[in-house]
N, C-alpha and C positions, 0 to 999 in steps of 0.2 A: 504495499499499498504506499508506504514511503516513496518508494522508487516511482510509483505513478504518480503521486503528489509531484515529484521531481519533474517528471515528463511533461505534466501540466502547466508548469511553471515555465519550463523551456519553450514548450509551444507557446506560450503565453505572451512571453519575451519576444521572443523572434518574429511573431506575425504583427508584432506592434508597429513593422514598417516604418522605422526610424523616428517615431514620434520621440520628443525629447520629453523625458519623463515617464515614458512607457506606461501610458495610461489607454490610448486608443488601439484598436486594431485596423483603424484607415490609413490608405496613404495618404501623406501630406505634401502639399506643393505649395510653395511660396509666390509663385507669380500666378497669384491669384486668377485673375481675369485672362490671363494667356491659357487658361484650361477652364475655359468658362462652363463647359458642360457638366465637369466634374464637380465645380463650387453650386451650381443650380442647374439643374435640369430644364428649367423655365427660360435658359438663355438659348435653348435649340431655336435656329432661325431668328436670332436677335439682331443680326447684321444683315438680315434679308437677302443679300447675295451668298450663294454657295462658298464655304471655306474649309479648309484643311490644316490642322493643328496637329503638331507633334511636341511632347515633353519628355525631358529625362531628368532625373534627378539622382545624386549620390548623395546619401546621408552618412554621416560619421567617417570619412576616408581615412581619418588616422588610426580608425580602429579595426583589427583584424576581423574579417566577418561583417564588413559594413553592409547597409542596404541600399539596393539600388530598385528606383521604380520608373515607367515609363509608361506612356498614353498616347494615343492617338484619336483623332475625331474628325467626325465630317457633320455639317449641319446646312439647313438651307431652309427660306422660307418658302412656301406655297401658296398662293392665293387660292387655288381652288380647293384646299382643305382647311382654309381658315387658319393656317398657323405653320409651325416649322416642323420638320422631321430632324433627329441628329442619331447619329451612330457613335458609340464610344468604347474602344479597348482599354484595357488597363492590365498592364503587370507588374508584377514587383516579386523580388526575390531577398528573402532574408537570410542573414547568416551564412552567407557565401553558398545559398540556394539550399540550404536545410529544409526551409520551407518556401514555395513557390505558389505565388496565385495569379492566376489569368481569369478577366473578368469581360465579357462582352455585353454591351446594353445597348436597347433600342430606345427612343425617346420621341413623344408627339407633345408639342406645346401648343395649346390654343391661343391664339391671339384675339382680345378684344378690345376696340376702342371704346373708352371711357368719356371722353370729351374729344374736342378737336386737337388738345393740346397734350393729353393724357392715355396712355395704354396699359394693359395688363396682358401677361402670359401665365398662363397654368399648364402645369406639364405633369406627365405621368412617364415613369422610367422603369422599364423591366429589364433585369440584370442575369445573365446567367453567369456563375462562378465556377471556377475549378480550382481547388488546392490541393497541392500533393507535397508530401513529407518524405525528405530522403532520410530513410530510417538508419541508413549506414554511416551518417554525419553524426549520429546520437551516442553519447557513453552513458552508464549507468553504473550504479555502486557496485552490483551483483558480477561486474566484468573485471573487476581490480583483484588481483592477487598480491597480498602485502609485500611480498618479495619482489615479483616479477612486474607488477604494474597491470595494464590492462591484456588480459591473456585470455578472458573467458568470454563464452559467447552470453549475451543476456538473456534471460527467461521472461523480460518484458515484452508485450505485446500491445497492438493497437488493433483496433478492428477495421479500418480503415487506412492506408497509403495514400489514397486519391478520394475527394469528396468533392462531389458537385452538389449546387443546390439554385434556387430561382429565389431570385431579392428585387424586392418594388421599392421605390422610393417616389417622392412627390416634389414639386416644385412651384413656387409663384414670385412673380416680380411686377413691380409698379413703375412705369418709368413716364418723363415726360423730356425734354429737348435738353435740361440741364441736370434734374435730379433721378436717382434710381434707387431702388430698396428691394429686397426681397427676403423670402423664408425657403428653405429646403429642408425636408425632413428624410433621410436616407434610411433605409432598413426597416420602415415601419412596420414589416411583417416577422421580424425578427427570426429569420431562419437559422437552424441550427448548422453549425460550421465546423465544431470540435472533431478530433479524429477518436476518441473516446466516447461513446457511446452506450455507456452503461445506465439504464433506467432512464429518468427523465432529469439529466443534467444541465440544468441553465448554465452553468459555467461555458457551455459550447454555443449557446446564443451568440448571433451576431449583435452587438449591441445597436439600439437607435443612435442616431446623430441627426443633430439639428444645428443648422445653420441660418443666422441671421446677419445679413449686409445691408449697407447703404452707403450713398455717397454722391458728391456731384462733381460736374465739371463746368468751371468758370473759365470762359475765353478772356485772355488777356491782349491779345492781339489777334485778330481775325482780316485776312485780306479778301476772301470771298465767303459767301456763304454756302454756295454749291461745294465746294471742293475746299481741300486744305492745301496750302501755298508753302514754300520755304520760308521759315522765320516765323509762322504763326505760334503764338504761344498760349498757353493753357496752365491751370493748376487743378488738381483733383483729389481732395482731402476724402479718406474713407475708412469705414470701420466694419468689422467682422468679427462678430461671435461665433463660436462654436461651443457645442455640449456633445458630449457622447455618453449614453446612459451608465448607471452604474455598474461598476464590476463586480467581480466575488468578494472581493477584498474591501467593499463599500467606497472604493475612490472612483472619482469620476474624472473623465478629461474634458477640462474648459478652460477655454483660452480667450482672449482678447486680441485684437489686431488691429494697430491703429495706424495708418500710414497715409502718405501723400505721394503723388506723381506730379513733376514737374516737366511740361512738354516744350519744347523748341524743335518744330519740324524740321528734320526728320527724327531728332535725338528726343530719348526719354530717360529721366532718371528719378529713381524712386527710393524713397526710406521708409520701412516698415518697423516697428515694435510689436515683438509678440510676448506676451505673457501669460502665465497662468495665474490661477486666483490664490496661488500658495508661493508663487517664486516667478522670478523673470526668466524667460527662455532666451531670446536671441533679438539681435537686430540685423532687419534684412537690407541689404544693399542691392539696388538694382539698376541695370542698365540696359536700354532698348534704342534699336534703332529699327525704321522702316522706310521703305522707299517703293514708290507705286502700290503694288500688290504683297509684298512682301514685308514680313517683320520677323526680327532676330531679338531675342532678348536672353541675358544673363542675368543670374543673382547668386548672391553668396549669403547663406546664414551666419552669422557672426555671433557663436554662441557666448551667452554672458550667465548661463546657469553654471553649477557646478559640475557641468561633462564639458568645460571649455579643453580639454584635451583631445576630444573626439574629431577636431578638424573642421567642425560646423557641417554645411553642406552646401554643394554646388548645383545650381540648374539652369538647365538650357530650354529655349522653346523656340520654336518656328512654325509661325502661320503665314498662310498661302491664299488670298482672297481671289475667287474666281470670278470672271465677268459676270456682271448682273443681267438678271432677263431685262429684255427690251421693254415689257410693259412695265410701268409703275407700280408699285404695289399700294395696297391700300394702306397698310402700316407701316409708319417710320422706323427706322432702326434705333436700336438703344444706342444712346452715346454714352458709353463707360470708358474704362480705361482699356489699353490694349494689352498690359502688361501684370 
């Protein structure tokens, strides 16, 4: 039983996907708006034109067995269905691939004009997730010989080395030409994802995650209302709150992210501060470049918690916006940060 509890602890830590403080089971990306469908499924189709986005994150590079996460998405608005459609792929490798997670999501967001200047999007996301455990990379107490070290085969076992599950999420965002805000509820069905399935073990439930976000874009210099020109300037303050339901030890992953983007086209710089409600976490420095339909971003998490020797986190994003349909859509795009 003690070894089984140890196994649960190992799996619980490794699937935390790099969240500092190790409370959450969800992957974390610091370029929030460069991964919009992951932040809130209601962003599907929010730019009207079709777009492709890829993201890569390396967490704790100074630690042996760091965490690597990556995602790719496509979304577009269609007037014929009064909303947007999006697909999202998410991959994660924890502790040198000891636990691997791959998830594929399909999203539909319904667009609803509220007034001439205000609109709403409401979304439903369905996800299939596959998680695998590399049993050969785990070690247990019954494998140890007092004299010769790890020489025995473990008697421990798990029911599944690969586990698939179906998951659902909801999202909503309200926006005008300057302000935006929304709420996302991920894993509201809380499916079981654990490898140990003895009885009704609530520790294996995927905890519900709630995200609330809001911000605004203020133009400081704007040459044209129809397109962005070199030298156009804007500033965008933002606030993101995230809470993931209580775990077996009674702790919950709760963070507050406060940041600002400063844009002088084609360049963007950003600075975020992320904190838990019990301790500070990191300062996020961001640099972005965009030209025509292509956007490239890089960010680095500067750890300010007790995990300062982990090396922080590197993150890269690439966005490509494809040509828009010739017919003008009924819904205006959401004007929000690009990184």
